[in-house]
KEGUGU-565643 format. One record per residue (C-alpha): residue number from 1; x, y, z; residue in one letter; chain. Coordinates in nm, 2 decimals, decimal comma. Layout:
residues N
(r NUM; (X; Y; Z); "a"; "A"),
...
***
This chain:
residues 99
(r 1; (-1,75; -0,08; -2,89); "m"; "A"),
(r 2; (-1,97; 0,21; -2,82); "n"; "A"),
(r 3; (-1,99; 0,58; -2,86); "e"; "A"),
(r 4; (-1,90; 0,77; -2,51); "a"; "A"),
(r 5; (-2,20; 0,84; -2,30); "r"; "A"),
(r 6; (-2,42; 0,72; -2,58); "g"; "A"),
(r 7; (-2,68; 0,43; -2,64); "p"; "A"),
(r 8; (-2,52; 0,33; -2,99); "r"; "A"),
(r 9; (-2,33; 0,03; -3,03); "w"; "A"),
(r 10; (-2,11; -0,10; -3,33); "f"; "A"),
(r 11; (-2,03; -0,49; -3,33); "t"; "A"),
(r 12; (-1,73; -0,63; -3,52); "f"; "A"),
(r 13; (-1,73; -1,02; -3,57); "e"; "A"),
(r 14; (-1,36; -1,09; -3,54); "g"; "A"),
(r 15; (-1,07; -1,01; -3,31); "s"; "A"),
(r 16; (-0,92; -0,67; -3,22); "l"; "A"),
(r 17; (-0,62; -0,71; -3,44); "t"; "A"),
(r 18; (-0,89; -0,80; -3,72); "g"; "A"),
(r 19; (-1,10; -0,49; -3,63); "f"; "A"),
(r 20; (-0,81; -0,25; -3,62); "l"; "A"),
(r 21; (-0,68; -0,39; -3,94); "t"; "A"),
(r 22; (-1,04; -0,36; -4,11); "s"; "A"),
(r 23; (-1,09; 0,02; -4,00); "v"; "A"),
(r 24; (-0,71; 0,12; -4,07); "l"; "A"),
(r 25; (-0,75; -0,03; -4,41); "s"; "A"),
(r 26; (-1,08; 0,15; -4,49); "g"; "A"),
(r 27; (-1,30; -0,18; -4,52); "e"; "A"),
(r 28; (-1,49; -0,10; -4,23); "t"; "A"),
(r 29; (-1,66; 0,23; -4,14); "a"; "A"),
(r 30; (-1,76; 0,28; -3,76); "v"; "A"),
(r 31; (-2,04; 0,55; -3,72); "p"; "A"),
(r 32; (-1,88; 0,65; -3,41); "a"; "A"),
(r 33; (-1,56; 0,74; -3,56); "f"; "A"),
(r 34; (-1,50; 1,11; -3,73); "p"; "A"),
(r 35; (-1,56; 1,04; -4,10); "k"; "A"),
(r 36; (-1,20; 1,20; -4,21); "d"; "A"),
(r 37; (-1,03; 0,96; -3,95); "l"; "A"),
(r 38; (-0,82; 0,80; -4,25); "l"; "A"),
(r 39; (-0,78; 1,10; -4,47); "e"; "A"),
(r 40; (-0,52; 1,27; -4,23); "q"; "A"),
(r 41; (-0,15; 1,21; -4,25); "a"; "A"),
(r 42; (-0,05; 1,00; -3,98); "t"; "A"),
(r 43; (0,30; 0,95; -3,83); "g"; "A"),
(r 44; (0,51; 0,72; -3,60); "f"; "A"),
(r 45; (0,77; 0,84; -3,38); "t"; "A"),
(r 46; (0,94; 0,57; -3,17); "p"; "A"),
(r 47; (1,03; 0,65; -2,82); "s"; "A"),
(r 48; (1,36; 0,53; -2,83); "g"; "A"),
(r 49; (1,49; 0,21; -2,65); "p"; "A"),
(r 50; (1,37; 0,17; -2,30); "a"; "A"),
(r 51; (1,66; 0,26; -2,04); "l"; "A"),
(r 52; (1,64; -0,01; -1,79); "r"; "A"),
(r 53; (1,87; -0,17; -1,56); "t"; "A"),
(r 54; (1,90; -0,53; -1,59); "p"; "A"),
(r 55; (1,82; -0,75; -1,28); "p"; "A"),
(r 56; (2,10; -0,80; -1,06); "q"; "A"),
(r 57; (2,18; -1,13; -0,92); "a"; "A"),
(r 58; (2,12; -1,18; -0,53); "p"; "A"),
(r 59; (2,45; -1,11; -0,34); "a"; "A"),
(r 60; (2,40; -1,46; -0,20); "r"; "A"),
(r 61; (2,27; -1,77; -0,31); "p"; "A"),
(r 62; (1,92; -1,87; -0,13); "p"; "A"),
(r 63; (1,95; -2,02; 0,21); "v"; "A"),
(r 64; (1,69; -2,27; 0,37); "a"; "A"),
(r 65; (1,52; -2,10; 0,69); "t"; "A"),
(r 66; (1,58; -2,39; 0,90); "d"; "A"),
(r 67; (1,97; -2,34; 0,83); "t"; "A"),
(r 68; (1,96; -2,00; 0,98); "i"; "A"),
(r 69; (1,70; -2,13; 1,25); "r"; "A"),
(r 70; (1,95; -2,38; 1,35); "q"; "A"),
(r 71; (2,24; -2,16; 1,38); "w"; "A"),
(r 72; (2,06; -1,89; 1,54); "a"; "A"),
(r 73; (1,95; -2,14; 1,83); "r"; "A"),
(r 74; (2,29; -2,28; 1,87); "a"; "A"),
(r 75; (2,44; -1,91; 1,89); "n"; "A"),
(r 76; (2,16; -1,81; 2,18); "g"; "A"),
(r 77; (1,90; -1,65; 1,99); "y"; "A"),
(r 78; (1,54; -1,71; 2,02); "e"; "A"),
(r 79; (1,38; -1,77; 1,67); "v"; "A"),
(r 80; (1,03; -1,88; 1,63); "p"; "A"),
(r 81; (0,97; -2,24; 1,48); "d"; "A"),
(r 82; (0,77; -2,10; 1,15); "r"; "A"),
(r 83; (0,73; -1,77; 0,99); "g"; "A"),
(r 84; (0,95; -1,51; 0,91); "r"; "A"),
(r 85; (1,30; -1,50; 1,06); "i"; "A"),
(r 86; (1,35; -1,16; 1,25); "p"; "A"),
(r 87; (1,58; -0,91; 1,03); "a"; "A"),
(r 88; (1,86; -0,89; 1,30); "e"; "A"),
(r 89; (1,88; -1,27; 1,34); "i"; "A"),
(r 90; (1,91; -1,30; 0,93); "r"; "A"),
(r 91; (2,17; -1,02; 0,95); "e"; "A"),
(r 92; (2,36; -1,17; 1,22); "a"; "A"),
(r 93; (2,36; -1,50; 1,03); "w"; "A"),
(r 94; (2,50; -1,33; 0,71); "e"; "A"),
(r 95; (2,76; -1,15; 0,90); "r"; "A"),
(r 96; (2,87; -1,48; 1,05); "a"; "A"),
(r 97; (2,85; -1,66; 0,71); "n"; "A"),
(r 98; (3,02; -1,42; 0,44); "p"; "A"),
(r 99; (2,91; -1,51; 0,10); "a"; "A"),
***
């Protein structure tokens, strides 16, 4: 590590976890760190449980694009042989083939 905007570097032979353990246990002093780094009381306040919604299952199982292309051609739609199926064709297929 080096001091911000300065030429001095401090090298620790080991992993990041080893470095943090060594510094926080007082075994290693880093010149760029404040001398009273470990003298101040420390605290930890957890942020609480993360509120996230679980992923939802797709409304319908995946379907092969060839199936949609065949249905579209049989029903008078022009659909490219390759690439993305236009949204209006996919929506028409979904209306005709409810899950």
